[in-house]
Steps between C-alpha positions, in 0.01 A plus 500: 500500500499222748643730765208748488225247560579420867513871582151564349348207687624633834344840437159359404458262795464791751217661300280191535541510878399866519196447276381201705548693828296790362220262394508339845474844661202593280324171584563552872352851489196370311455221757515744793248733332262211433524386864418851624209525257353167609544595867315827441219317319473253786470784750235671285302176479520462879379856554212445257403183686514687830280777361249248363482325837447836675215585261344156551532535877336844492226361275442217749476760779239693298290192441528403867388850610204479261413158642507649851250769394285239324492288817348776718137409582407868517658838454822495705580750770764744385777632721670837484831384644775286347530196510145419400318216328286749307616861527278807471536727199805724527671291770770358274755737344451597136847369404458156657765368261763723667672296773594823681130593543350158573653216702371184335645268764326668794187648342366246250329164523703185424401281206357171623476603866122542500218248500562409135800263471761583236846370413741637241720273293791569472523694825601864468754685717205631704127435487309754292315767696172671420280784618129558450358851499132592487449695178134590559150389415335562164121455475351344188237772476583858410201616704663517841258475788222343295434130536740250646868561528625211288846544362860388515771558754842562348829399658849584388731201550875566484762227513879497543751225426879490499574200277742211554806705591326768704658769280215546251199694632165489324178677603171427322160655564147412400147618573255232612122549506267299721130506576381417852 
């Protein structure tokens, strides 16, 4: 019986090595998968941050365009050609969000370049741009032609921002009413 024991020990020592190598392989695969998952989550978080910064930049452009309209002492002169500070109705394309139809770099106003100072923090890849379009006048009275012509002038303010990386494009639009 003493002769069989050394033979059994030699056969069993190889099985432990194979089992430990298999466990090491499984742990390595799990580690690689977890690294890829965390890398993907980091990229998604960066893209979400870039999108949020683009939305905030476009929002800042909207508020700046509204402040420009609010600063006019009287009804502004509208222009029928692009670029324009305040464009006439129908001058801007309907799909202003489409970069193939509207060149934001050449045709829009730059955020902070007017008489109202403005600084963004953190700075974006490019300054937000905005356009202002005359959307018409609406009198307070339904009786047109009777009495004074008090009412509100409406302006459509559209803003564009590209975020921190310059790869995320956001276009926001608002309607602003003002009495003169």
